[in-house]
Each structure stands twice: as structure tokens, then as C-alpha cells.
C-alpha positions in Angstrom: 0.0 0.0 0.0 1.6 3.2 -1.1 1.6 6.8 0.0 1.2 8.4 -3.4 -1.9 8.8 -5.4 -1.8 9.3 -9.1 -4.9 8.7 -11.1 -2.7 8.1 -14.2 -1.7 4.7 -12.8 -3.4 1.9 -14.4 -6.6 0.8 -12.8 -8.9 2.1 -10.2 -7.8 3.1 -6.6 -9.6 3.0 -3.3 -7.7 5.1 -0.8 -7.7 5.5 3.0 -6.6 9.0 4.2 -5.4 8.8 7.8 -3.1 10.2 10.5 -1.1 8.3 13.1 -2.8 10.4 15.8 -6.3 9.3 14.9 -7.3 6.4 17.1 -10.0 5.2 14.7 -7.5 5.3 11.8 -5.1 3.1 13.8 -7.9 0.6 14.5 -8.8 0.6 10.8 -5.4 -0.6 9.6 -6.2 -4.3 9.9 -9.7 -3.9 8.4 -8.2 -1.9 5.5 -5.8 -4.8 4.8 -8.9 -7.1 4.8 -10.6 -4.8 2.3 -7.5 -4.9 0.1 -7.5 -8.7 0.2 -11.1 -8.9 -0.9 -10.7 -6.3 -3.7 -7.2 -7.1 -4.9 -8.4 -8.5 -8.2 -10.7 -5.5 -8.9 -8.8 -2.4 -7.9 -5.7 -1.1 -6.1 -5.8 -0.1 -2.5 -3.8 2.7 -1.0 -3.2 4.7 2.2 -2.2 8.3 2.5 -0.9 9.8 5.8 -2.2 13.4 5.6 -0.1 14.6 8.5 3.2 13.8 6.8 4.2 12.7 3.3 0.7 12.8 2.0 -0.2 16.4 3.1 0.0 17.8 -0.5 -2.2 14.9 -1.7 -4.7 15.6 1.0 -4.9 19.2 0.0 -5.3 18.3 -3.7 -8.3 16.1 -2.9 -9.6 18.4 -0.2 -9.3 15.8 2.6 -9.1 17.3 6.1 -11.1 14.9 8.2 -9.8 11.4 9.0 -10.5 8.6 8.5 -11.4 9.5 4.9 -12.0 7.3 1.9 -12.1 8.1 -1.8 -12.7 5.7 -4.6 -11.0 6.7 -7.9 -12.8 4.9 -10.6 -12.7 5.5 -14.4 -11.4 9.0 -14.1 -13.9 10.1 -11.4 -13.7 10.2 -7.6 -16.4 9.1 -5.1 -16.2 10.0 -1.4 -17.3 7.5 1.2 -19.4 9.5 3.7 -20.8 6.7 5.8 -19.5 6.2 9.4 -19.6 2.5 9.0 -16.0 1.2 8.9 -16.6 -2.5 8.8 -15.0 -4.6 6.0 -18.3 -5.4 4.3 -19.5 -1.8 4.2 -16.2 -0.6 2.8 -16.1 -3.4 0.2 -19.8 -2.8 -0.8 -19.1 0.8 -1.4 -16.2 0.1 -3.8 -18.2 -2.6 -5.7 -21.6 -1.1 -6.0 -22.7 1.6 -3.5 -20.4 4.2 -5.1 -23.0 4.6 -7.8 -25.3 6.2 -5.3 -22.8 9.0 -4.6 -22.2 12.1 -6.7 -19.1 11.7 -8.7 -16.5 14.4 -8.7 -13.8 15.2 -11.3 -10.3 14.3 -10.2 -8.6 17.7 -9.6 -5.3 18.3 -11.4 -2.2 18.5 -9.3 -1.6 21.9 -7.9 1.4 24.0 -8.7 3.9 24.4 -5.9 2.8 28.1 -5.4 -0.9 27.2 -5.4 -0.3 24.3 -3.0 1.8 26.6 -0.7 -1.0 29.2 -0.6 -3.6 26.6 0.2 -1.3 25.3 3.0 -1.1 28.8 4.4 -4.8 29.3 4.2 -5.5 26.0 5.9 -3.0 26.9 8.7 -4.6 30.3 9.2 -8.0 28.7 9.3 -6.9 26.3 12.0 -5.1 29.1 13.9 -7.5 32.0 13.7 -5.6 34.0 16.3 -2.9 34.6 13.8 -5.4 36.2 11.4 -6.5 38.5 14.2 -3.0 39.3 15.2 -2.1 40.1 11.6 -5.1 42.4 11.3 -4.4 44.2 14.5 -0.8 44.7 13.6 -1.7 46.0 10.1 -4.2 48.5 11.6 -1.7 49.7 14.3 0.9 50.1 11.6 -1.4 52.1 9.4 -2.6 54.3 12.2 1.0 54.8 13.3 2.1 55.9 9.8 -0.8 58.3 9.4 -0.2 59.9 12.8 3.5 60.1 12.1 2.8 61.9 8.8 0.3 64.2 10.5 2.5 65.3 13.4 5.8 65.4 11.5 7.1 69.0 11.0 7.7 69.8 7.4 11.4 70.3 6.5 12.0 73.5 4.7 14.0 73.4 1.6 17.4 75.2 1.8 16.6 77.0 -1.4 13.4 78.4 -0.1 15.3 79.7 3.0 17.8 81.5 0.8 14.9 83.0 -1.3 13.2 84.2 1.8 16.5 86.0 3.0 16.9 87.7 -0.3 13.4 89.1 -0.2 14.0 90.7 3.2 
């Protein structure tokens, strides 16, 4: 079971998105192996750790909650939304129940810059205090520069001083 997802690989894929910190995900490992054993002649099975090497893949497929399952079949993707994680339910979804779910187009891989901005957006969403801190800092800086400009004494030009002396 690999960490990388590429829909260009031959065949269909059924992927578990997980983290090591997720207790349910750890409990699912043996069941996921059993799902793979039952489906091995029909499709490929994979796992992606979204907290480490699979973070970019998770962002590409908009996976933030774990455990998460996506079936990649014939160029489309189908998300498993049920909270039933027994072997039979997971196998049934891959074999026939996926037809009852809205299909999604497989998103193209993101550019490095796009992926980086999405990563920053996700981080700021998870840590909203940083957004507030940035806003407050910007407002204070803006007010400071306006007040500095308002109270700053204008510096007279040397030329204009000479002109004023000549006129006297």
C-alpha cells in the first residue's frame, strides 16, 4: 500500500486517508488490509498519511477529516461519507454503492505556489488567532504611519530659505 496517489496509474484506486494520531484510523489498519485482500483483483488499495508525506495529496483532494475514503474509478472520484467502517461496508461501497454517490472530477495536481498558498490558508483557518494578530498589527501600523505623517514637522528646503532671506 503506497503513500502516493496518481490517477494516471493503471486501474482504479480505493484510498484511506489517515493520521497516526487518529485512534479510529489506527484501529482501521487491519480492516483496511482485509478490504484490500477482498478487492485485490478488482482495484488497487492505498493509504495516505495526511499529516506527513501525504499532506499535499490531501490538499489536492480536499481531505481534512480522517479517516477519509475516496474511490477513484474510471477518471472520477467518489467520497465515502458513511461512518460504518466494517469490512463489508467498505467493500460494498467500492463494488456497487459508489453509484449512489455524486461523482467528482479528479482535480489536477496543484502547482507548488498554489499548494503553498492553500497550505497557508489551511494553517490560518486552523489558527485564527494569527489572522486576528495580523489584522491588529496592520491597523496599528497604518494608524502609526498616518499619525507620524500628520505630526511630522515639514522640513523647509534650503533653497526656499535663501529665497526668503533675499526678499528681506
